[in-house]
VEXDRENFI-724352 format. One record per residue (C-alpha): residue number from 0; residue in one letter; x, y, z. Coordinates in Angstrom, 1 decimal, decimal comma, always signed. Example, Ala and Ser with C-alpha at 12.3 -4.5 7.8 and 13.67 -1.06 7.14 Angstrom:
// residues 2
<keba><tiro>0</tiro><nuba>a</nuba><px>+12,3</px><py>-4,5</py><pz>+7,8</pz></keba>
<keba><tiro>1</tiro><nuba>s</nuba><px>+13,7</px><py>-1,1</py><pz>+7,1</pz></keba>
//
This chain:
// residues 244
<keba><tiro>0</tiro><nuba>m</nuba><px>+9,9</px><py>-29,8</py><pz>-7,3</pz></keba>
<keba><tiro>1</tiro><nuba>s</nuba><px>+9,2</px><py>-30,2</py><pz>-11,0</pz></keba>
<keba><tiro>2</tiro><nuba>t</nuba><px>+12,5</px><py>-30,9</py><pz>-12,8</pz></keba>
<keba><tiro>3</tiro><nuba>s</nuba><px>+10,7</px><py>-29,4</py><pz>-15,9</pz></keba>
<keba><tiro>4</tiro><nuba>p</nuba><px>+12,4</px><py>-25,7</py><pz>-16,9</pz></keba>
<keba><tiro>5</tiro><nuba>l</nuba><px>+9,8</px><py>-23,7</py><pz>-16,0</pz></keba>
<keba><tiro>6</tiro><nuba>l</nuba><px>+12,3</px><py>-21,0</py><pz>-17,7</pz></keba>
<keba><tiro>7</tiro><nuba>e</nuba><px>+15,1</px><py>-21,6</py><pz>-19,9</pz></keba>
<keba><tiro>8</tiro><nuba>v</nuba><px>+17,5</px><py>-19,4</py><pz>-21,5</pz></keba>
<keba><tiro>9</tiro><nuba>s</nuba><px>+20,3</px><py>-20,9</py><pz>-24,4</pz></keba>
<keba><tiro>10</tiro><nuba>n</nuba><px>+23,0</px><py>-19,3</py><pz>-24,7</pz></keba>
<keba><tiro>11</tiro><nuba>v</nuba><px>+21,8</px><py>-15,3</py><pz>-25,3</pz></keba>
<keba><tiro>12</tiro><nuba>t</nuba><px>+24,1</px><py>-12,7</py><pz>-26,0</pz></keba>
<keba><tiro>13</tiro><nuba>k</nuba><px>+22,7</px><py>-9,5</py><pz>-26,7</pz></keba>
<keba><tiro>14</tiro><nuba>q</nuba><px>+26,1</px><py>-6,8</py><pz>-28,5</pz></keba>
<keba><tiro>15</tiro><nuba>f</nuba><px>+25,4</px><py>-3,1</py><pz>-28,9</pz></keba>
<keba><tiro>16</tiro><nuba>g</nuba><px>+27,4</px><py>-2,4</py><pz>-32,0</pz></keba>
<keba><tiro>17</tiro><nuba>g</nuba><px>+30,6</px><py>-4,1</py><pz>-31,2</pz></keba>
<keba><tiro>18</tiro><nuba>l</nuba><px>+29,7</px><py>-5,0</py><pz>-27,6</pz></keba>
<keba><tiro>19</tiro><nuba>a</nuba><px>+28,5</px><py>-7,9</py><pz>-26,1</pz></keba>
<keba><tiro>20</tiro><nuba>a</nuba><px>+26,7</px><py>-6,6</py><pz>-23,0</pz></keba>
<keba><tiro>21</tiro><nuba>v</nuba><px>+25,2</px><py>-9,4</py><pz>-22,8</pz></keba>
<keba><tiro>22</tiro><nuba>g</nuba><px>+27,7</px><py>-13,3</py><pz>-24,0</pz></keba>
<keba><tiro>23</tiro><nuba>g</nuba><px>+25,9</px><py>-16,4</py><pz>-24,0</pz></keba>
<keba><tiro>24</tiro><nuba>v</nuba><px>+24,4</px><py>-16,3</py><pz>-21,9</pz></keba>
<keba><tiro>25</tiro><nuba>s</nuba><px>+22,0</px><py>-19,7</py><pz>-20,7</pz></keba>
<keba><tiro>26</tiro><nuba>l</nuba><px>+20,1</px><py>-20,5</py><pz>-16,5</pz></keba>
<keba><tiro>27</tiro><nuba>k</nuba><px>+17,4</px><py>-22,6</py><pz>-15,7</pz></keba>
<keba><tiro>28</tiro><nuba>v</nuba><px>+14,4</px><py>-21,7</py><pz>-13,6</pz></keba>
<keba><tiro>29</tiro><nuba>r</nuba><px>+12,6</px><py>-24,3</py><pz>-12,7</pz></keba>
<keba><tiro>30</tiro><nuba>q</nuba><px>+8,8</px><py>-24,9</py><pz>-11,2</pz></keba>
<keba><tiro>31</tiro><nuba>g</nuba><px>+9,1</px><py>-24,0</py><pz>-7,2</pz></keba>
<keba><tiro>32</tiro><nuba>e</nuba><px>+12,6</px><py>-22,7</py><pz>-7,5</pz></keba>
<keba><tiro>33</tiro><nuba>i</nuba><px>+14,2</px><py>-18,9</py><pz>-6,0</pz></keba>
<keba><tiro>34</tiro><nuba>m</nuba><px>+17,3</px><py>-18,1</py><pz>-8,4</pz></keba>
<keba><tiro>35</tiro><nuba>g</nuba><px>+18,8</px><py>-14,7</py><pz>-7,9</pz></keba>
<keba><tiro>36</tiro><nuba>i</nuba><px>+21,2</px><py>-13,2</py><pz>-10,3</pz></keba>
<keba><tiro>37</tiro><nuba>i</nuba><px>+24,4</px><py>-11,6</py><pz>-8,9</pz></keba>
<keba><tiro>38</tiro><nuba>g</nuba><px>+27,6</px><py>-9,5</py><pz>-10,2</pz></keba>
<keba><tiro>39</tiro><nuba>p</nuba><px>+29,3</px><py>-6,2</py><pz>-10,2</pz></keba>
<keba><tiro>40</tiro><nuba>n</nuba><px>+28,0</px><py>-2,8</py><pz>-11,3</pz></keba>
<keba><tiro>41</tiro><nuba>g</nuba><px>+27,3</px><py>-2,5</py><pz>-15,1</pz></keba>
<keba><tiro>42</tiro><nuba>a</nuba><px>+28,3</px><py>-6,9</py><pz>-15,5</pz></keba>
<keba><tiro>43</tiro><nuba>g</nuba><px>+25,3</px><py>-6,8</py><pz>-17,9</pz></keba>
<keba><tiro>44</tiro><nuba>k</nuba><px>+21,9</px><py>-8,3</py><pz>-15,0</pz></keba>
<keba><tiro>45</tiro><nuba>t</nuba><px>+19,7</px><py>-6,4</py><pz>-16,2</pz></keba>
<keba><tiro>46</tiro><nuba>t</nuba><px>+20,1</px><py>-6,5</py><pz>-20,1</pz></keba>
<keba><tiro>47</tiro><nuba>l</nuba><px>+19,7</px><py>-10,0</py><pz>-19,4</pz></keba>
<keba><tiro>48</tiro><nuba>f</nuba><px>+16,9</px><py>-9,3</py><pz>-17,4</pz></keba>
<keba><tiro>49</tiro><nuba>n</nuba><px>+15,3</px><py>-7,4</py><pz>-20,6</pz></keba>
<keba><tiro>50</tiro><nuba>l</nuba><px>+15,9</px><py>-10,1</py><pz>-22,5</pz></keba>
<keba><tiro>51</tiro><nuba>i</nuba><px>+14,1</px><py>-12,7</py><pz>-21,1</pz></keba>
<keba><tiro>52</tiro><nuba>s</nuba><px>+11,3</px><py>-10,7</py><pz>-20,2</pz></keba>
<keba><tiro>53</tiro><nuba>g</nuba><px>+11,2</px><py>-9,4</py><pz>-24,1</pz></keba>
<keba><tiro>54</tiro><nuba>h</nuba><px>+11,7</px><py>-5,6</py><pz>-23,8</pz></keba>
<keba><tiro>55</tiro><nuba>l</nuba><px>+15,2</px><py>-6,3</py><pz>-25,5</pz></keba>
<keba><tiro>56</tiro><nuba>d</nuba><px>+16,0</px><py>-8,5</py><pz>-28,6</pz></keba>
<keba><tiro>57</tiro><nuba>v</nuba><px>+18,8</px><py>-11,4</py><pz>-28,3</pz></keba>
<keba><tiro>58</tiro><nuba>t</nuba><px>+21,4</px><py>-11,1</py><pz>-31,1</pz></keba>
<keba><tiro>59</tiro><nuba>a</nuba><px>+21,3</px><py>-14,3</py><pz>-30,3</pz></keba>
<keba><tiro>60</tiro><nuba>g</nuba><px>+20,5</px><py>-17,6</py><pz>-28,3</pz></keba>
<keba><tiro>61</tiro><nuba>s</nuba><px>+17,1</px><py>-18,7</py><pz>-27,1</pz></keba>
<keba><tiro>62</tiro><nuba>v</nuba><px>+14,4</px><py>-18,5</py><pz>-24,5</pz></keba>
<keba><tiro>63</tiro><nuba>s</nuba><px>+11,7</px><py>-20,7</py><pz>-23,7</pz></keba>
<keba><tiro>64</tiro><nuba>v</nuba><px>+9,1</px><py>-20,6</py><pz>-21,5</pz></keba>
<keba><tiro>65</tiro><nuba>n</nuba><px>+7,0</px><py>-23,9</py><pz>-19,8</pz></keba>
<keba><tiro>66</tiro><nuba>g</nuba><px>+8,5</px><py>-25,7</py><pz>-22,8</pz></keba>
<keba><tiro>67</tiro><nuba>k</nuba><px>+6,7</px><py>-22,6</py><pz>-25,5</pz></keba>
<keba><tiro>68</tiro><nuba>d</nuba><px>+9,7</px><py>-20,6</py><pz>-27,7</pz></keba>
<keba><tiro>69</tiro><nuba>v</nuba><px>+9,7</px><py>-16,6</py><pz>-27,1</pz></keba>
<keba><tiro>70</tiro><nuba>t</nuba><px>+12,3</px><py>-15,7</py><pz>-28,2</pz></keba>
<keba><tiro>71</tiro><nuba>n</nuba><px>+11,1</px><py>-13,9</py><pz>-30,8</pz></keba>
<keba><tiro>72</tiro><nuba>a</nuba><px>+7,7</px><py>-12,9</py><pz>-28,6</pz></keba>
<keba><tiro>73</tiro><nuba>g</nuba><px>+7,3</px><py>-9,3</py><pz>-26,9</pz></keba>
<keba><tiro>74</tiro><nuba>p</nuba><px>+6,4</px><py>-8,8</py><pz>-24,1</pz></keba>
<keba><tiro>75</tiro><nuba>a</nuba><px>+3,3</px><py>-8,7</py><pz>-24,1</pz></keba>
<keba><tiro>76</tiro><nuba>s</nuba><px>+2,9</px><py>-11,9</py><pz>-25,4</pz></keba>
<keba><tiro>77</tiro><nuba>r</nuba><px>+5,9</px><py>-13,0</py><pz>-22,9</pz></keba>
<keba><tiro>78</tiro><nuba>a</nuba><px>+3,3</px><py>-12,0</py><pz>-19,7</pz></keba>
<keba><tiro>79</tiro><nuba>n</nuba><px>-0,1</px><py>-14,5</py><pz>-21,2</pz></keba>
<keba><tiro>80</tiro><nuba>n</nuba><px>+3,2</px><py>-17,3</py><pz>-21,4</pz></keba>
<keba><tiro>81</tiro><nuba>g</nuba><px>+3,4</px><py>-17,2</py><pz>-17,8</pz></keba>
<keba><tiro>82</tiro><nuba>l</nuba><px>+6,3</px><py>-14,1</py><pz>-16,2</pz></keba>
<keba><tiro>83</tiro><nuba>g</nuba><px>+5,4</px><py>-10,9</py><pz>-14,6</pz></keba>
<keba><tiro>84</tiro><nuba>r</nuba><px>+8,2</px><py>-8,7</py><pz>-13,6</pz></keba>
<keba><tiro>85</tiro><nuba>t</nuba><px>+9,5</px><py>-5,3</py><pz>-11,7</pz></keba>
<keba><tiro>86</tiro><nuba>f</nuba><px>+11,8</px><py>-3,5</py><pz>-12,4</pz></keba>
<keba><tiro>87</tiro><nuba>q</nuba><px>+14,4</px><py>-1,2</py><pz>-10,6</pz></keba>
<keba><tiro>88</tiro><nuba>i</nuba><px>+12,9</px><py>+2,6</py><pz>-10,6</pz></keba>
<keba><tiro>89</tiro><nuba>v</nuba><px>+9,0</px><py>+2,0</py><pz>-9,2</pz></keba>
<keba><tiro>90</tiro><nuba>r</nuba><px>+7,0</px><py>+4,0</py><pz>-11,2</pz></keba>
<keba><tiro>91</tiro><nuba>p</nuba><px>+3,2</px><py>+2,8</py><pz>-10,0</pz></keba>
<keba><tiro>92</tiro><nuba>i</nuba><px>-0,1</px><py>+5,2</py><pz>-12,2</pz></keba>
<keba><tiro>93</tiro><nuba>p</nuba><px>+0,5</px><py>+8,4</py><pz>-9,4</pz></keba>
<keba><tiro>94</tiro><nuba>s</nuba><px>-3,7</px><py>+9,3</py><pz>-10,1</pz></keba>
<keba><tiro>95</tiro><nuba>l</nuba><px>-5,0</px><py>+5,8</py><pz>-9,8</pz></keba>
<keba><tiro>96</tiro><nuba>t</nuba><px>-5,4</px><py>+4,1</py><pz>-5,9</pz></keba>
<keba><tiro>97</tiro><nuba>v</nuba><px>-3,1</px><py>+1,3</py><pz>-5,6</pz></keba>
<keba><tiro>98</tiro><nuba>l</nuba><px>-6,0</px><py>-1,0</py><pz>-5,6</pz></keba>
<keba><tiro>99</tiro><nuba>e</nuba><px>-6,5</px><py>+0,2</py><pz>-9,2</pz></keba>
<keba><tiro>100</tiro><nuba>n</nuba><px>-3,0</px><py>+0,2</py><pz>-10,2</pz></keba>
<keba><tiro>101</tiro><nuba>v</nuba><px>-3,3</px><py>-4,1</py><pz>-9,4</pz></keba>
<keba><tiro>102</tiro><nuba>m</nuba><px>-6,3</px><py>-4,1</py><pz>-11,1</pz></keba>
<keba><tiro>103</tiro><nuba>v</nuba><px>-4,4</px><py>-2,7</py><pz>-14,7</pz></keba>
<keba><tiro>104</tiro><nuba>g</nuba><px>-2,2</px><py>-6,1</py><pz>-14,4</pz></keba>
<keba><tiro>105</tiro><nuba>a</nuba><px>-5,4</px><py>-8,4</py><pz>-13,1</pz></keba>
<keba><tiro>106</tiro><nuba>f</nuba><px>-7,2</px><py>-7,6</py><pz>-16,2</pz></keba>
<keba><tiro>107</tiro><nuba>a</nuba><px>-4,6</px><py>-9,4</py><pz>-17,8</pz></keba>
<keba><tiro>108</tiro><nuba>s</nuba><px>-6,7</px><py>-12,7</py><pz>-16,6</pz></keba>
<keba><tiro>109</tiro><nuba>h</nuba><px>-9,6</px><py>-11,5</py><pz>-16,0</pz></keba>
<keba><tiro>110</tiro><nuba>r</nuba><px>-11,5</px><py>-9,1</py><pz>-18,8</pz></keba>
<keba><tiro>111</tiro><nuba>d</nuba><px>-14,2</px><py>-8,6</py><pz>-16,0</pz></keba>
<keba><tiro>112</tiro><nuba>r</nuba><px>-14,2</px><py>-5,6</py><pz>-14,1</pz></keba>
<keba><tiro>113</tiro><nuba>r</nuba><px>-15,3</px><py>-7,4</py><pz>-10,6</pz></keba>
<keba><tiro>114</tiro><nuba>r</nuba><px>-13,6</px><py>-10,4</py><pz>-11,2</pz></keba>
<keba><tiro>115</tiro><nuba>a</nuba><px>-10,5</px><py>-8,4</py><pz>-12,3</pz></keba>
<keba><tiro>116</tiro><nuba>e</nuba><px>-11,4</px><py>-6,6</py><pz>-9,0</pz></keba>
<keba><tiro>117</tiro><nuba>k</nuba><px>-11,8</px><py>-9,6</py><pz>-6,2</pz></keba>
<keba><tiro>118</tiro><nuba>h</nuba><px>-8,7</px><py>-10,4</py><pz>-8,4</pz></keba>
<keba><tiro>119</tiro><nuba>a</nuba><px>-6,5</px><py>-7,5</py><pz>-7,2</pz></keba>
<keba><tiro>120</tiro><nuba>w</nuba><px>-8,0</px><py>-7,6</py><pz>-3,9</pz></keba>
<keba><tiro>121</tiro><nuba>e</nuba><px>-6,8</px><py>-10,9</py><pz>-3,3</pz></keba>
<keba><tiro>122</tiro><nuba>t</nuba><px>-3,6</px><py>-10,2</py><pz>-4,9</pz></keba>
<keba><tiro>123</tiro><nuba>l</nuba><px>-2,5</px><py>-7,0</py><pz>-2,2</pz></keba>
<keba><tiro>124</tiro><nuba>e</nuba><px>-3,8</px><py>-9,5</py><pz>+0,5</pz></keba>
<keba><tiro>125</tiro><nuba>r</nuba><px>-0,4</px><py>-11,6</py><pz>-0,6</pz></keba>
<keba><tiro>126</tiro><nuba>v</nuba><px>+1,7</px><py>-9,1</py><pz>-0,6</pz></keba>
<keba><tiro>127</tiro><nuba>e</nuba><px>-0,3</px><py>-7,6</py><pz>+2,3</pz></keba>
<keba><tiro>128</tiro><nuba>l</nuba><px>-1,3</px><py>-4,1</py><pz>+1,6</pz></keba>
<keba><tiro>129</tiro><nuba>t</nuba><px>-4,5</px><py>-4,5</py><pz>+2,1</pz></keba>
<keba><tiro>130</tiro><nuba>h</nuba><px>-4,6</px><py>-1,9</py><pz>+4,2</pz></keba>
<keba><tiro>131</tiro><nuba>r</nuba><px>-3,5</px><py>+0,8</py><pz>+1,6</pz></keba>
<keba><tiro>132</tiro><nuba>a</nuba><px>-5,7</px><py>-0,5</py><pz>-1,5</pz></keba>
<keba><tiro>133</tiro><nuba>l</nuba><px>-7,7</px><py>+2,1</py><pz>-2,1</pz></keba>
<keba><tiro>134</tiro><nuba>v</nuba><px>-5,5</px><py>+5,1</py><pz>-0,9</pz></keba>
<keba><tiro>135</tiro><nuba>s</nuba><px>-3,6</px><py>+6,9</py><pz>-4,1</pz></keba>
<keba><tiro>136</tiro><nuba>a</nuba><px>-0,1</px><py>+4,8</py><pz>-5,1</pz></keba>
<keba><tiro>137</tiro><nuba>k</nuba><px>+1,9</px><py>+7,9</py><pz>-4,8</pz></keba>
<keba><tiro>138</tiro><nuba>s</nuba><px>+1,0</px><py>+8,8</py><pz>-1,8</pz></keba>
<keba><tiro>139</tiro><nuba>l</nuba><px>+2,8</px><py>+5,1</py><pz>-0,7</pz></keba>
<keba><tiro>140</tiro><nuba>t</nuba><px>+6,3</px><py>+5,3</py><pz>+1,3</pz></keba>
<keba><tiro>141</tiro><nuba>l</nuba><px>+9,1</px><py>+3,7</py><pz>-0,4</pz></keba>
<keba><tiro>142</tiro><nuba>a</nuba><px>+8,7</px><py>-0,3</py><pz>+1,0</pz></keba>
<keba><tiro>143</tiro><nuba>d</nuba><px>+4,6</px><py>-0,1</py><pz>-0,1</pz></keba>
<keba><tiro>144</tiro><nuba>r</nuba><px>+5,9</px><py>+1,0</py><pz>-3,6</pz></keba>
<keba><tiro>145</tiro><nuba>k</nuba><px>+8,0</px><py>-2,5</py><pz>-3,7</pz></keba>
<keba><tiro>146</tiro><nuba>r</nuba><px>+5,3</px><py>-4,1</py><pz>-2,9</pz></keba>
<keba><tiro>147</tiro><nuba>l</nuba><px>+3,4</px><py>-2,6</py><pz>-5,3</pz></keba>
<keba><tiro>148</tiro><nuba>e</nuba><px>+5,1</px><py>-3,2</py><pz>-7,6</pz></keba>
<keba><tiro>149</tiro><nuba>v</nuba><px>+5,1</px><py>-6,5</py><pz>-7,0</pz></keba>
<keba><tiro>150</tiro><nuba>a</nuba><px>+1,5</px><py>-7,4</py><pz>-6,8</pz></keba>
<keba><tiro>151</tiro><nuba>r</nuba><px>+1,6</px><py>-5,9</py><pz>-10,2</pz></keba>
<keba><tiro>152</tiro><nuba>a</nuba><px>+3,4</px><py>-7,9</py><pz>-11,6</pz></keba>
<keba><tiro>153</tiro><nuba>v</nuba><px>+2,1</px><py>-10,7</py><pz>-9,5</pz></keba>
<keba><tiro>154</tiro><nuba>a</nuba><px>-1,7</px><py>-9,7</py><pz>-10,7</pz></keba>
<keba><tiro>155</tiro><nuba>g</nuba><px>-1,9</px><py>-11,2</py><pz>-14,2</pz></keba>
<keba><tiro>156</tiro><nuba>k</nuba><px>-1,3</px><py>-14,9</py><pz>-16,0</pz></keba>
<keba><tiro>157</tiro><nuba>t</nuba><px>+2,6</px><py>-15,1</py><pz>-13,9</pz></keba>
<keba><tiro>158</tiro><nuba>e</nuba><px>+4,2</px><py>-18,5</py><pz>-13,8</pz></keba>
<keba><tiro>159</tiro><nuba>l</nuba><px>+7,4</px><py>-17,3</py><pz>-12,8</pz></keba>
<keba><tiro>160</tiro><nuba>l</nuba><px>+8,2</px><py>-13,9</py><pz>-11,4</pz></keba>
<keba><tiro>161</tiro><nuba>m</nuba><px>+11,0</px><py>-11,5</py><pz>-11,9</pz></keba>
<keba><tiro>162</tiro><nuba>l</nuba><px>+12,6</px><py>-8,9</py><pz>-9,6</pz></keba>
<keba><tiro>163</tiro><nuba>d</nuba><px>+14,9</px><py>-6,3</py><pz>-10,6</pz></keba>
<keba><tiro>164</tiro><nuba>e</nuba><px>+16,8</px><py>-5,2</py><pz>-7,3</pz></keba>
<keba><tiro>165</tiro><nuba>v</nuba><px>+13,0</px><py>-5,0</py><pz>-5,1</pz></keba>
<keba><tiro>166</tiro><nuba>m</nuba><px>+15,6</px><py>-4,9</py><pz>-2,4</pz></keba>
<keba><tiro>167</tiro><nuba>a</nuba><px>+16,6</px><py>-1,5</py><pz>-3,1</pz></keba>
<keba><tiro>168</tiro><nuba>g</nuba><px>+16,5</px><py>+1,5</py><pz>-0,5</pz></keba>
<keba><tiro>169</tiro><nuba>l</nuba><px>+15,1</px><py>-0,8</py><pz>+1,7</pz></keba>
<keba><tiro>170</tiro><nuba>n</nuba><px>+15,2</px><py>-0,8</py><pz>+5,7</pz></keba>
<keba><tiro>171</tiro><nuba>p</nuba><px>+17,1</px><py>-4,0</py><pz>+7,2</pz></keba>
<keba><tiro>172</tiro><nuba>t</nuba><px>+13,9</px><py>-4,4</py><pz>+8,6</pz></keba>
<keba><tiro>173</tiro><nuba>e</nuba><px>+11,8</px><py>-4,2</py><pz>+5,7</pz></keba>
<keba><tiro>174</tiro><nuba>a</nuba><px>+14,0</px><py>-6,3</py><pz>+3,5</pz></keba>
<keba><tiro>175</tiro><nuba>d</nuba><px>+13,5</px><py>-9,1</py><pz>+6,1</pz></keba>
<keba><tiro>176</tiro><nuba>r</nuba><px>+9,8</px><py>-8,6</py><pz>+5,6</pz></keba>
<keba><tiro>177</tiro><nuba>a</nuba><px>+10,3</px><py>-8,3</py><pz>+1,6</pz></keba>
<keba><tiro>178</tiro><nuba>i</nuba><px>+12,3</px><py>-11,8</py><pz>+2,5</pz></keba>
<keba><tiro>179</tiro><nuba>e</nuba><px>+9,2</px><py>-13,6</py><pz>+3,7</pz></keba>
<keba><tiro>180</tiro><nuba>m</nuba><px>+6,8</px><py>-12,0</py><pz>+1,5</pz></keba>
<keba><tiro>181</tiro><nuba>i</nuba><px>+9,0</px><py>-13,8</py><pz>-1,3</pz></keba>
<keba><tiro>182</tiro><nuba>k</nuba><px>+9,2</px><py>-17,2</py><pz>+0,4</pz></keba>
<keba><tiro>183</tiro><nuba>r</nuba><px>+5,5</px><py>-16,8</py><pz>+0,6</pz></keba>
<keba><tiro>184</tiro><nuba>l</nuba><px>+4,4</px><py>-15,6</py><pz>-3,1</pz></keba>
<keba><tiro>185</tiro><nuba>r</nuba><px>+7,3</px><py>-19,5</py><pz>-3,7</pz></keba>
<keba><tiro>186</tiro><nuba>n</nuba><px>+5,1</px><py>-21,4</py><pz>-1,1</pz></keba>
<keba><tiro>187</tiro><nuba>e</nuba><px>+2,0</px><py>-20,2</py><pz>-2,8</pz></keba>
<keba><tiro>188</tiro><nuba>g</nuba><px>+3,1</px><py>-21,6</py><pz>-6,6</pz></keba>
<keba><tiro>189</tiro><nuba>l</nuba><px>+4,9</px><py>-19,1</py><pz>-8,0</pz></keba>
<keba><tiro>190</tiro><nuba>s</nuba><px>+9,1</px><py>-19,6</py><pz>-9,3</pz></keba>
<keba><tiro>191</tiro><nuba>v</nuba><px>+11,1</px><py>-16,3</py><pz>-8,9</pz></keba>
<keba><tiro>192</tiro><nuba>l</nuba><px>+14,5</px><py>-15,0</py><pz>-10,7</pz></keba>
<keba><tiro>193</tiro><nuba>f</nuba><px>+16,0</px><py>-12,2</py><pz>-8,9</pz></keba>
<keba><tiro>194</tiro><nuba>i</nuba><px>+18,4</px><py>-9,6</py><pz>-9,5</pz></keba>
<keba><tiro>195</tiro><nuba>e</nuba><px>+20,2</px><py>-8,2</py><pz>-6,1</pz></keba>
<keba><tiro>196</tiro><nuba>h</nuba><px>+23,4</px><py>-6,9</py><pz>-4,5</pz></keba>
<keba><tiro>197</tiro><nuba>n</nuba><px>+22,8</px><py>-7,5</py><pz>-0,7</pz></keba>
<keba><tiro>198</tiro><nuba>l</nuba><px>+24,0</px><py>-10,8</py><pz>-0,7</pz></keba>
<keba><tiro>199</tiro><nuba>k</nuba><px>+22,7</px><py>-11,7</py><pz>+2,7</pz></keba>
<keba><tiro>200</tiro><nuba>v</nuba><px>+19,9</px><py>-11,2</py><pz>+0,5</pz></keba>
<keba><tiro>201</tiro><nuba>v</nuba><px>+21,6</px><py>-13,5</py><pz>-1,4</pz></keba>
<keba><tiro>202</tiro><nuba>r</nuba><px>+22,2</px><py>-16,4</py><pz>+1,4</pz></keba>
<keba><tiro>203</tiro><nuba>a</nuba><px>+18,4</px><py>-15,4</py><pz>+2,8</pz></keba>
<keba><tiro>204</tiro><nuba>l</nuba><px>+16,7</px><py>-16,1</py><pz>-0,1</pz></keba>
<keba><tiro>205</tiro><nuba>a</nuba><px>+17,6</px><py>-17,9</py><pz>-2,8</pz></keba>
<keba><tiro>206</tiro><nuba>d</nuba><px>+18,2</px><py>-21,7</py><pz>-4,0</pz></keba>
<keba><tiro>207</tiro><nuba>h</nuba><px>+20,1</px><py>-20,9</py><pz>-6,9</pz></keba>
<keba><tiro>208</tiro><nuba>v</nuba><px>+23,0</px><py>-18,3</py><pz>-7,8</pz></keba>
<keba><tiro>209</tiro><nuba>l</nuba><px>+24,0</px><py>-17,5</py><pz>-11,4</pz></keba>
<keba><tiro>210</tiro><nuba>v</nuba><px>+27,3</px><py>-15,1</py><pz>-11,0</pz></keba>
<keba><tiro>211</tiro><nuba>i</nuba><px>+27,6</px><py>-12,6</py><pz>-14,0</pz></keba>
<keba><tiro>212</tiro><nuba>d</nuba><px>+30,2</px><py>-10,3</py><pz>-15,0</pz></keba>
<keba><tiro>213</tiro><nuba>y</nuba><px>+30,9</px><py>-8,0</py><pz>-17,5</pz></keba>
<keba><tiro>214</tiro><nuba>g</nuba><px>+28,8</px><py>-10,0</py><pz>-19,6</pz></keba>
<keba><tiro>215</tiro><nuba>l</nuba><px>+29,8</px><py>-13,4</py><pz>-18,7</pz></keba>
<keba><tiro>216</tiro><nuba>p</nuba><px>+29,0</px><py>-16,2</py><pz>-16,5</pz></keba>
<keba><tiro>217</tiro><nuba>i</nuba><px>+31,4</px><py>-16,8</py><pz>-13,9</pz></keba>
<keba><tiro>218</tiro><nuba>a</nuba><px>+30,3</px><py>-19,2</py><pz>-11,3</pz></keba>
<keba><tiro>219</tiro><nuba>e</nuba><px>+26,8</px><py>-20,7</py><pz>-10,6</pz></keba>
<keba><tiro>220</tiro><nuba>g</nuba><px>+26,0</px><py>-22,6</py><pz>-7,1</pz></keba>
<keba><tiro>221</tiro><nuba>t</nuba><px>+23,8</px><py>-23,0</py><pz>-4,3</pz></keba>
<keba><tiro>222</tiro><nuba>p</nuba><px>+24,9</px><py>-19,1</py><pz>-2,6</pz></keba>
<keba><tiro>223</tiro><nuba>t</nuba><px>+27,6</px><py>-20,8</py><pz>-0,6</pz></keba>
<keba><tiro>224</tiro><nuba>e</nuba><px>+29,3</px><py>-22,3</py><pz>-3,6</pz></keba>
<keba><tiro>225</tiro><nuba>v</nuba><px>+29,8</px><py>-19,2</py><pz>-5,4</pz></keba>
<keba><tiro>226</tiro><nuba>l</nuba><px>+30,7</px><py>-16,2</py><pz>-2,7</pz></keba>
<keba><tiro>227</tiro><nuba>a</nuba><px>+33,1</px><py>-18,7</py><pz>-1,7</pz></keba>
<keba><tiro>228</tiro><nuba>n</nuba><px>+35,2</px><py>-18,7</py><pz>-5,6</pz></keba>
<keba><tiro>229</tiro><nuba>q</nuba><px>+37,8</px><py>-16,7</py><pz>-5,9</pz></keba>
<keba><tiro>230</tiro><nuba>k</nuba><px>+36,2</px><py>-15,8</py><pz>-8,9</pz></keba>
<keba><tiro>231</tiro><nuba>v</nuba><px>+33,1</px><py>-14,4</py><pz>-7,8</pz></keba>
<keba><tiro>232</tiro><nuba>i</nuba><px>+35,4</px><py>-12,7</py><pz>-4,5</pz></keba>
<keba><tiro>233</tiro><nuba>e</nuba><px>+37,7</px><py>-11,2</py><pz>-7,1</pz></keba>
<keba><tiro>234</tiro><nuba>a</nuba><px>+35,1</px><py>-9,9</py><pz>-9,6</pz></keba>
<keba><tiro>235</tiro><nuba>y</nuba><px>+33,1</px><py>-7,8</py><pz>-6,7</pz></keba>
<keba><tiro>236</tiro><nuba>l</nuba><px>+36,5</px><py>-6,7</py><pz>-4,7</pz></keba>
<keba><tiro>237</tiro><nuba>g</nuba><px>+38,8</px><py>-6,6</py><pz>-7,4</pz></keba>
<keba><tiro>238</tiro><nuba>a</nuba><px>+41,4</px><py>-9,1</py><pz>-7,9</pz></keba>
<keba><tiro>239</tiro><nuba>k</nuba><px>+44,1</px><py>-7,0</py><pz>-5,7</pz></keba>
<keba><tiro>240</tiro><nuba>k</nuba><px>+41,9</px><py>-6,7</py><pz>-2,7</pz></keba>
<keba><tiro>241</tiro><nuba>a</nuba><px>+41,0</px><py>-10,1</py><pz>-3,0</pz></keba>
<keba><tiro>242</tiro><nuba>e</nuba><px>+44,8</px><py>-10,9</py><pz>-2,8</pz></keba>
<keba><tiro>243</tiro><nuba>k</nuba><px>+45,3</px><py>-9,1</py><pz>+0,4</pz></keba>
//
């Protein structure tokens, strides 16, 4: 595993009026690493994701990908530099087939239609969704829509895959399959940054974890280290319950 960071976020802050939704968060994701971001509801996790992917402008701080400063770049430019992301609410294009949905992402790196289609088939194979390639996206189950969302994110020039609660709504069997898919994508060369509420998933998947609360970093380390941290326990359970 390379020691050079693929993604470097330095003291990123986002203010809405006088409210700091994210306050001075820094993180690094190295090549081949799976990093998790956890925290209670409303902690600022998705806001941080939006700052990293360019869907929100930072108030202060910087974001670099592969050593290139992309702080003032938009989402399309960051995607061209290797960032691919999913969203909490899965929104495939319902009028298109599963294959056509992935081709939309593939056109970012393959302008020729035949090459884009070939790449889309290969991407669907990576997420084990080729058997649904020719059906309408609107006919998919939630678990398969999640896989389609991952495929669309992977199909571009993605080196760092950003997953925003991709396990939400999945049953334990579906979640286990999703964990194996993400590990396989990492083994094929992708780095992963994910937001997750299910701590079992975090333990199974993450090499490294950052915990934020009220937009501030409160702990960082291995899953075992951070989930034993008293500040993390209090953030999830509340100080009074944590004392019991």
